[in-house]
C-alpha positions as CSV (number, residue, x, y, z in Angstrom):
1,M,0.0,0.0,0.0
2,H,1.6,3.2,-1.1
3,T,1.6,6.5,0.8
4,P,-1.7,8.4,-0.1
5,L,-1.6,11.9,-1.5
6,A,-1.8,14.5,1.2
7,P,-5.4,15.7,1.9
8,P,-6.2,19.5,2.1
9,A,-5.2,21.5,5.2
10,S,-7.3,20.5,8.2
11,P,-9.5,22.9,10.2
12,F,-9.4,20.4,13.1
13,P,-7.1,20.7,16.1
14,L,-3.8,18.9,16.3
15,L,-4.1,16.2,18.8
16,S,-1.8,13.5,20.2
17,R,-2.6,13.2,23.9
18,I,-5.6,13.1,26.2
19,E,-4.7,16.1,28.4
20,P,-6.0,18.9,26.1
21,V,-9.3,17.0,25.7
22,L,-9.7,16.6,29.4
23,A,-9.1,20.3,29.9
24,A,-11.7,21.2,27.2
25,I,-14.4,19.0,28.7
26,E,-13.8,20.1,32.3
27,G,-17.1,21.5,33.7
28,F,-19.2,19.9,31.0
29,A,-21.0,17.1,32.7
30,E,-22.4,15.7,29.5
31,F,-18.9,14.4,28.6
32,K,-17.6,11.2,30.0
33,V,-14.2,9.6,30.4
34,I,-14.5,5.8,30.3
35,R,-11.4,4.0,31.6
36,R,-10.9,0.4,30.7
37,A,-8.0,-2.0,31.4
38,A,-6.3,-1.4,28.1
39,F,-7.6,2.0,26.9
40,T,-9.6,5.1,27.6
41,T,-12.6,6.5,25.7
42,V,-13.7,10.1,25.8
43,D,-17.3,10.6,24.5
44,Y,-20.5,12.6,25.3
45,G,-23.7,11.1,26.7
46,Y,-26.0,13.9,25.7
47,M,-25.9,17.4,24.2
48,R,-26.7,20.8,25.5
49,A,-26.7,24.1,23.6
50,E,-23.3,24.9,25.0
51,S,-21.7,21.5,24.5
52,F,-20.0,22.1,21.2
53,G,-20.0,25.9,21.0
54,C,-20.9,28.0,17.9
55,L,-18.1,28.8,15.5
56,V,-20.1,31.7,14.2
57,K,-21.2,33.4,17.4
58,D,-18.6,32.4,19.9
59,P,-15.4,34.6,20.3
60,P,-12.4,33.2,18.5
61,D,-10.6,32.4,21.7
62,A,-13.3,29.9,22.5
63,H,-13.1,28.0,19.2
64,F,-10.2,25.7,20.1
65,A,-11.9,24.3,23.2
66,A,-15.1,23.9,21.2
67,R,-13.3,22.1,18.5
68,L,-11.7,19.7,21.0
69,R,-15.1,19.0,22.5
70,R,-16.4,18.2,19.0
71,E,-13.5,15.7,18.7
72,A,-14.7,14.0,22.0
73,R,-17.0,11.6,20.2
74,G,-15.4,8.3,20.8
75,L,-11.7,9.2,21.0
76,K,-9.5,6.4,22.2
77,F,-6.3,6.7,24.2
78,D,-3.8,4.2,25.4
79,N,-2.8,3.8,29.1
80,E,-0.1,6.4,28.6
81,G,-2.6,9.0,27.3
82,G,-1.5,8.7,23.7
83,L,-4.2,9.0,21.0
84,V,-4.8,5.7,19.2
85,A,-8.2,6.3,17.4
86,R,-9.9,9.4,16.0
87,P,-13.5,8.7,14.7
88,F,-15.7,11.3,13.1
89,Q,-15.9,14.7,14.8
90,K,-19.3,15.9,16.0
91,F,-21.2,17.3,13.0
92,F,-24.7,18.6,12.7
93,N,-27.9,18.5,10.7
94,L,-28.5,21.1,8.1
95,G,-30.0,24.1,9.9
96,E,-29.2,22.8,13.4
97,K,-26.4,25.4,14.0
98,P,-25.9,28.9,12.7
99,E,-22.8,27.6,10.8
100,T,-25.0,24.8,9.2
101,Q,-27.7,27.1,7.9
102,A,-28.3,26.8,4.2
103,S,-27.1,30.4,3.6
104,A,-23.8,29.6,5.4
105,L,-22.8,26.6,3.3
106,A,-20.3,26.9,0.5
107,W,-22.4,24.7,-1.8
108,G,-20.6,25.9,-4.9
109,E,-17.2,24.5,-3.6
110,P,-16.2,20.9,-4.1
111,H,-18.1,18.5,-1.8
112,L,-18.9,14.9,-1.6
113,V,-22.4,13.5,-1.0
114,L,-22.4,10.1,0.7
115,D,-25.3,7.8,1.6
116,K,-26.0,8.0,5.4
117,L,-26.2,4.4,6.4
118,D,-28.4,3.4,9.4
119,G,-26.2,1.1,11.4
120,S,-23.3,1.1,13.9
121,L,-20.1,3.1,13.3
122,V,-17.1,1.0,14.2
123,H,-13.4,1.6,14.0
124,P,-10.2,-0.4,14.7
125,F,-7.2,0.6,16.8
126,L,-4.0,-1.0,18.0
127,I,-3.0,-1.6,21.6
128,D,0.3,-3.6,22.0
129,D,-0.1,-4.7,18.4
130,H,-3.6,-6.2,19.2
131,L,-6.2,-5.0,16.8
132,R,-9.4,-3.9,18.7
133,W,-12.8,-3.0,17.2
134,A,-14.9,-0.4,18.9
135,T,-17.9,1.9,18.6
136,R,-18.0,5.3,20.2
137,N,-18.4,3.8,23.7
138,G,-15.7,1.1,23.3
139,E,-15.8,-2.6,22.8
140,T,-19.5,-2.9,22.8
141,P,-21.7,-5.9,21.6
142,Q,-22.3,-4.0,18.4
143,A,-18.5,-3.7,17.8
144,A,-18.1,-7.4,18.5
145,Q,-20.8,-8.3,16.1
146,A,-19.3,-6.2,13.4
147,A,-15.8,-7.6,14.0
148,A,-17.2,-11.2,13.9
149,H,-18.9,-10.4,10.6
150,M,-15.7,-8.9,9.1
151,M,-13.5,-11.8,10.2
152,A,-16.0,-14.3,8.7
153,S,-16.5,-12.5,5.5
154,G,-13.3,-13.7,3.9
155,L,-12.3,-10.2,3.0
156,P,-9.0,-8.8,4.4
157,Y,-10.5,-6.3,6.8
158,E,-7.8,-6.8,9.4
159,A,-4.9,-6.4,7.0
160,F,-6.6,-3.4,5.4
161,A,-7.2,-1.8,8.9
162,R,-3.6,-2.4,10.0
163,A,-2.3,-0.9,6.7
164,L,-4.3,2.3,7.2
165,I,-3.3,2.5,10.8
166,A,0.3,2.2,9.8
167,L,-0.1,5.2,7.5
168,G,-1.4,7.2,10.5
169,Y,-5.2,6.9,9.8
170,T,-8.2,5.6,11.7
171,P,-10.5,3.7,9.2
172,L,-14.2,4.2,9.8
173,F,-16.8,1.6,9.0
174,E,-20.6,1.4,9.2
175,F,-22.0,-2.1,10.1
176,T,-25.5,-2.7,8.8
177,G,-27.6,-5.8,8.7
178,P,-30.8,-7.5,9.7
179,E,-29.5,-8.2,13.3
180,N,-28.3,-4.6,13.7
181,R,-31.4,-2.8,12.8
182,I,-31.9,0.8,13.8
183,V,-34.8,2.1,11.6
184,I,-33.9,1.0,8.1
185,R,-33.9,-2.8,7.4
186,Y,-31.0,-4.2,5.5
187,E,-31.4,-7.7,4.2
188,T,-27.8,-8.8,4.4
189,A,-25.0,-7.8,6.8
190,C,-22.1,-5.6,5.5
191,A,-19.4,-3.4,6.9
192,F,-19.0,-0.4,4.6
193,L,-15.9,1.7,4.6
194,L,-16.9,5.3,5.2
195,A,-13.7,7.3,5.6
196,A,-10.2,7.3,6.9
197,R,-9.2,10.0,9.3
198,R,-5.6,11.1,10.0
199,L,-4.8,10.7,13.7
200,T,-2.6,13.8,14.1
201,D,-4.8,16.6,12.6
202,G,-8.1,15.0,11.8
203,A,-7.8,15.4,8.0
204,Y,-9.7,13.0,5.8
205,M,-8.0,10.8,3.2
206,R,-8.9,11.9,-0.3
207,D,-12.0,10.0,-1.4
208,D,-10.4,8.8,-4.7
209,E,-7.4,7.5,-2.8
210,L,-9.6,5.7,-0.2
211,R,-11.7,4.1,-2.9
212,R,-8.7,2.9,-4.9
213,L,-7.1,1.3,-1.7
214,A,-10.5,-0.3,-0.8
215,A,-10.9,-1.6,-4.4
216,D,-7.5,-3.2,-4.3
217,A,-8.5,-5.0,-1.1
218,G,-12.1,-5.8,-2.2
219,I,-13.5,-3.8,0.8
220,P,-17.0,-2.4,0.2
221,V,-17.3,1.4,0.3
222,V,-20.3,3.6,1.0
223,R,-21.9,5.0,-2.1
224,A,-20.9,8.5,-3.2
225,W,-22.8,10.8,-5.4
226,G,-20.1,13.4,-6.2
227,H,-21.2,17.0,-6.1
228,D,-23.1,17.5,-9.4
229,I,-26.5,17.1,-7.8
230,G,-28.2,20.4,-8.5
231,S,-28.8,23.3,-6.2
232,L,-29.0,23.0,-2.5
233,R,-32.7,23.7,-2.6
234,E,-33.2,20.8,-5.1
235,F,-31.0,18.5,-3.0
236,I,-33.0,19.2,0.2
237,A,-36.3,18.5,-1.5
238,H,-34.9,15.3,-2.9
239,T,-33.6,14.2,0.5
240,Q,-36.8,14.9,2.3
241,G,-38.7,12.7,-0.2
242,L,-36.5,9.7,0.2
243,E,-38.2,6.4,1.3
244,N,-36.4,3.5,3.0
245,A,-33.2,5.5,3.4
246,E,-31.9,7.7,6.2
247,G,-30.5,10.5,4.1
248,Y,-27.0,11.8,3.2
249,V,-23.8,13.1,4.7
250,V,-22.1,16.0,2.8
251,R,-18.4,16.3,3.3
252,F,-16.6,19.4,2.0
253,A,-12.9,19.4,0.9
254,S,-11.9,20.8,4.4
255,G,-13.4,17.7,6.1
256,E,-16.3,19.7,7.6
257,M,-19.6,17.8,7.3
258,I,-23.4,18.2,7.5
259,K,-26.1,15.6,7.5
260,L,-29.5,15.7,5.9
261,K,-32.2,13.1,6.9
262,A,-35.2,12.0,5.0
263,Q,-38.5,13.2,6.4
264,A,-39.9,9.7,6.3
265,Y,-37.0,8.4,8.3
266,A,-37.3,11.1,10.9
267,L,-41.0,10.5,11.2
268,R,-40.5,6.8,11.7
269,H,-37.8,7.4,14.2
270,S,-39.8,9.8,16.3
271,A,-43.4,9.9,15.4
272,L,-44.7,13.5,15.6
273,S,-48.2,12.4,16.4
274,D,-47.1,10.9,19.7
275,I,-45.2,13.8,21.1
276,S,-47.9,14.6,23.6
277,S,-47.2,11.3,25.4
278,E,-44.7,11.4,28.3
279,K,-43.6,7.9,27.6
280,F,-42.8,8.8,24.0
281,A,-41.0,12.0,24.9
282,L,-38.9,10.0,27.5
283,R,-38.0,7.4,24.9
284,V,-37.0,10.1,22.5
285,V,-34.7,11.7,25.1
286,L,-33.2,8.4,26.4
287,E,-32.5,7.2,22.8
288,N,-30.8,10.6,22.1
289,A,-33.2,11.2,19.2
290,E,-34.5,14.7,20.1
291,D,-32.3,16.3,17.4
292,D,-33.9,14.1,14.8
293,L,-37.4,15.0,15.9
294,A,-36.9,18.7,16.6
295,P,-36.8,19.9,13.0
296,L,-40.3,18.4,12.5
297,L,-41.8,20.3,15.5
298,P,-42.9,23.8,16.0
299,D,-40.1,25.9,17.5
300,E,-41.8,26.3,20.8
301,I,-42.4,22.5,21.3
302,A,-38.9,21.7,20.0
303,D,-37.4,24.1,22.6
304,R,-39.6,22.5,25.3
305,L,-38.4,19.0,24.3
306,R,-34.7,20.1,24.5
307,R,-35.3,21.6,28.0
308,F,-37.0,18.4,29.1
309,A,-34.1,16.4,27.8
310,E,-31.6,18.5,29.8
311,A,-33.8,18.1,32.9
312,V,-34.0,14.3,32.5
313,R,-30.2,13.9,32.0
314,A,-29.4,16.3,34.8
315,A,-31.7,14.3,37.1
316,L,-30.1,11.0,36.2
317,A,-26.6,12.5,36.8
318,R,-27.7,13.7,40.2
319,R,-29.1,10.3,41.1
320,A,-25.9,8.6,40.0
321,E,-23.8,11.0,42.1
322,E,-26.2,10.3,45.1
323,M,-25.6,6.5,44.6
324,A,-21.8,7.1,44.7
325,V,-22.1,9.1,47.9
326,F,-24.4,6.5,49.4
327,L,-21.9,3.7,48.5
328,A,-19.0,5.6,49.9
329,A,-20.8,6.2,53.2
330,A,-21.8,2.6,53.5
331,R,-18.3,1.3,52.9
332,A,-16.8,3.8,55.4
333,E,-19.1,2.3,58.1
334,D,-19.5,-1.3,57.0
335,G,-16.5,-2.0,54.8
336,Q,-17.2,-4.8,52.3
337,D,-20.1,-6.3,54.2
338,R,-22.6,-6.9,51.4
339,K,-25.3,-8.0,53.8
340,A,-25.1,-4.8,55.9
341,Y,-25.1,-2.8,52.6
342,A,-28.3,-4.6,51.4
343,A,-30.0,-3.9,54.7
344,R,-29.0,-0.2,54.4
345,V,-30.3,-0.1,50.8
346,L,-33.7,-1.6,51.8
347,S,-34.2,0.6,54.8
348,Q,-33.0,3.9,53.4
349,L,-33.8,4.1,49.7
350,P,-37.1,4.1,47.8
351,P,-37.7,1.0,45.6
352,A,-36.9,2.9,42.4
353,L,-33.4,3.6,43.5
354,R,-32.5,0.2,45.0
355,P,-31.4,-1.5,41.8
356,A,-29.0,1.3,41.1
357,A,-27.6,1.1,44.6
358,F,-26.8,-2.6,44.1
359,K,-25.3,-1.8,40.6
360,A,-23.1,0.8,42.3
361,W,-21.8,-1.9,44.7
362,E,-20.9,-4.0,41.7
363,G,-18.9,-1.2,40.1
364,A,-21.2,-0.7,37.2
365,D,-21.8,2.5,35.2
366,V,-24.7,3.8,37.4
367,A,-25.7,6.7,35.1
368,R,-26.1,4.3,32.2
369,F,-28.0,1.8,34.3
370,L,-30.4,4.5,35.4
371,A,-31.0,5.6,31.9
372,E,-31.7,2.0,30.8
373,Q,-34.0,1.5,33.8
374,L,-35.9,4.5,32.9
375,L,-36.1,3.5,29.3
376,R,-37.6,0.1,30.3
377,A,-40.2,2.0,32.4
378,A,-41.1,4.3,29.5
379,T,-43.7,1.8,28.2
380,T,-46.7,2.7,30.3
381,Q,-47.6,5.7,32.4
382,D,-48.0,3.5,35.5
383,R,-44.4,2.3,35.1
384,I,-43.2,5.8,34.7
385,E,-44.9,6.8,37.9
386,E,-43.1,3.9,39.7
387,A,-39.8,5.2,38.3
388,R,-40.6,8.9,39.0
389,P,-38.0,9.2,41.8
390,L,-35.3,8.8,39.1
391,L,-36.6,11.9,37.3
392,D,-36.2,14.2,40.4
393,G,-39.1,16.4,39.4
394,A,-38.6,16.4,35.6
395,R,-42.0,15.8,34.0
396,W,-43.4,16.1,30.4
397,T,-46.9,17.5,29.8
398,L,-48.1,18.7,26.5
399,A,-51.6,19.2,25.2
400,L,-51.2,19.0,21.4
401,T,-53.8,19.0,18.6
402,L,-52.3,18.0,15.2
403,E,-53.9,19.6,12.2
404,A,-53.7,18.1,8.7
């Protein structure tokens, strides 16, 4: 594999170690640092208006930290704090940010239109010459499923991944298939190469180079449409009318990207007619889908949904912190006596919080467990009421009459 042609200059921050990222996310509770035995992941669990800044409205001296937070979307570091994987930066829907308004886009400049696949983003990285496959959160079941498919496919995914890593890139794949369904159903499993991102500066390998390398190895690549697709207005209208497809990702020569989703996809993902239901609103929030739904809602309701999402996530974070304090106090008094801890849990905590307390004892990710517990409850209003202590006062009420 020869050395690829250099991509254009990158607008993304130079990055080699974890310390600048930790400094940039300090004070932003939505970001999380997940430390495993062999590596560390930096990611975000939810998004607030302030999470990723605004490169149009924020002062220039705030841009670097905002750019670093946008990188904190599944970054992987080794145990010495060195960067080993750089997935996609955080990018936004058309119209979601001032910088992604239609009027702000350089549509006349070269850009690439790619199918937006509806699966799991996976990427490989090396730790002690061992190739690992991960999603944003790490070595998840989805990553294991994707890796198993790639190894069984007979295609040289591992050799291809190692070759790109040796060139200084993180290859990025989307794994789709009938057993990994999000909204769109795919009849057969496949791991499509989406991009390769340079570790040091975040620049993207030129698409023609990437496709040539993939073709030589027989690796399937996401479909590209080039940039001769008409005006932006025509493209938006075309995307909104798509059926059985999620939409498109547009990547400009700089590496900056936007996404456009089909209206049918967004409606299936978050049915507008159900937004008056608290169980529906809770599921939207807990599945991190409010940004998909918000463009279909009146501005006032979209703003209410975002505020509700912030309130729910803040409540879960408070409850997780309370469980950590509760566990620390119990261990200070009773040490490792599990029986004494169980008695304390049963006597001092309401039923809704007891499972989380026991998970805290086991060393589990309590915040994630609470979110999963609440998601399981968001099937009937009675179950939501039983889980109400988890919400710490957050409540969704909306009287909505839909008109044709």
